[in-house]
GUPALUM-845898 format. One record per residue (C-alpha): x, y, z. Coordinates in pm, whole numbers, plus 50000, padded with zeros to 5 digits. Each point is the difference from the previous one (the first is absolute). Last residue first. Layout:
<pts>
XYZ/...
</pts>
This chain:
<pts>
056704711154065/502635022649770/503044993550284/502225031849880/499645019050320/502545025550075/498285028049837/496724997250228/503115004250299/501865039649880/497095013449893/498274985650351/502355028250075/499215022549738/496455002550104/501274998450406/502235032649956/497545018049814/497454992650259/501555004950297/498365034950108/497474981449969/500014969750226/503184976250224/500244981049666/500624958850036/501304982649720/500284962450032/501234979149698/502854983550250/500235033150223/499765040949895/499455029250272/499005032349840/500195035050187/500844985150386/498425001250352/500764957250085/497404986750084/500894960749997/496974980849921/498314974950265/497014994849740/498075007150369/502505029950095/499245013549628/496384993650079/500365016950333/501895030449856/497395005649747/497444999850191/501355021450272/500245035349806/504004997949808/501565034550030/502764996350334/500304959949791/501095020949683/499864970449822/502034974949727/500514962150007/502664984850153/499494960749988/499004973450297/496884991549836/499435027349696/498204970449763/497384994050296/497525002049786/498105025850221/503355012950051/500185016749612/496445007050010/500765026150235/502875013549785/497705011849800/498915026150289/503635016249849/501014984249724/499264965649906/502524977949757/499984965749804/502644986849820/499654968649806/501394958950054/496714982950057/500314993450330/500135046349998/496864999249761/497514973350215/500715018650329/498955029449868/497424990249836/498984975350250/499775029050272/497815023649786/498254969249882/498724997250358/499285040850127/500915008150280/502465032350000/498065002149685/496895024849997/500605020850362/504025000650053/500625009849566/496635025250091/502615024150207/502024996049724/501964979949828/501464980749645/500264964249996/502774992049739/500304959449813/503064998549773/500524982049672/496394985650020/499154977649773/498994997449563/500174963749849/497054985550163/499664963449985/496964986249956/500614957950001/497614972349778/502464991049867/501725030449861/497935034250009/501315032650021/498765027850090/500265037849883/499845016950220/497195015650229/500955003050289/503685000050106/500844985850224/498384971050192/498655012850266/498915037849886/496594991949911/499614999150319/501865030850061/497115014649798/500955021349651/501475030849909/498775017150241/499065042749942/501145025450198/499635028350197/502165026250137/499055029850203/501714991550325/499564963450166/499184990049656/496704985549904/499794965949781/497255007749731/498674964949997/500744963849895/500054985050358/503444988650238/502355010849777/502274995149707/501875023049870/502214977649677/503705021349891/502024989549655/502915009750071/501895019649788/502615016850227/497795031749950/496854972450098/501594996050353/501395037650035/496835016449928/498064966050220/502435005450292/498595039850037/496665002949956/499404962650244/501955019950307/499655025249897/496114998049951/499494981450409/497484982549911/496035006650232/497624975549817/500244972149838/502754985350146/503405006149727/501864964449829/502415012649755/501214965249776/503005009849804/500704973049685/502725003349797/501014996749586/501975035950033/500925003550406/503705016949903/498685024949749/500224998849614/
</pts>
């Protein structure tokens, strides 16, 4: 049994131009640790990677808002209870992330809700921009190579009041940031550590 057996991780990718390594390397590590990994996107279509990869998402982002849609629903007194939830939510980077996910209100709501509910949230590469948009990195160190980063990325991090540090991975209060694809394995291991600590079931 892996460390994440019984845990659910949501990985969000843009509808196109996601970074293959930032998706596939963590996805394999999460799966190897026993996690149930769900990939969500803005459209149910084959997402094209930045190189030659492609990935069909499992569901729409909107269908991930309440946890695992399609899980068994328990009705008591007319109230719907969802039995499955996401213990970790990971935003994958790539050039499409800036265009399709940074300003996505559902992504912002999802991240804020998951973090407020004491679950882990994470971003790698340009995925960190979504954490900044959700005001989850205010006055926190986030890992960014400021010399290599392009102006729009630096601007969104500045608006999010992040403190930029050129390290591979930074973890603070269930928020994990990974610099880029070169840090994908270390990033994934850090997410595993955070998700493994979570004992909440709802």
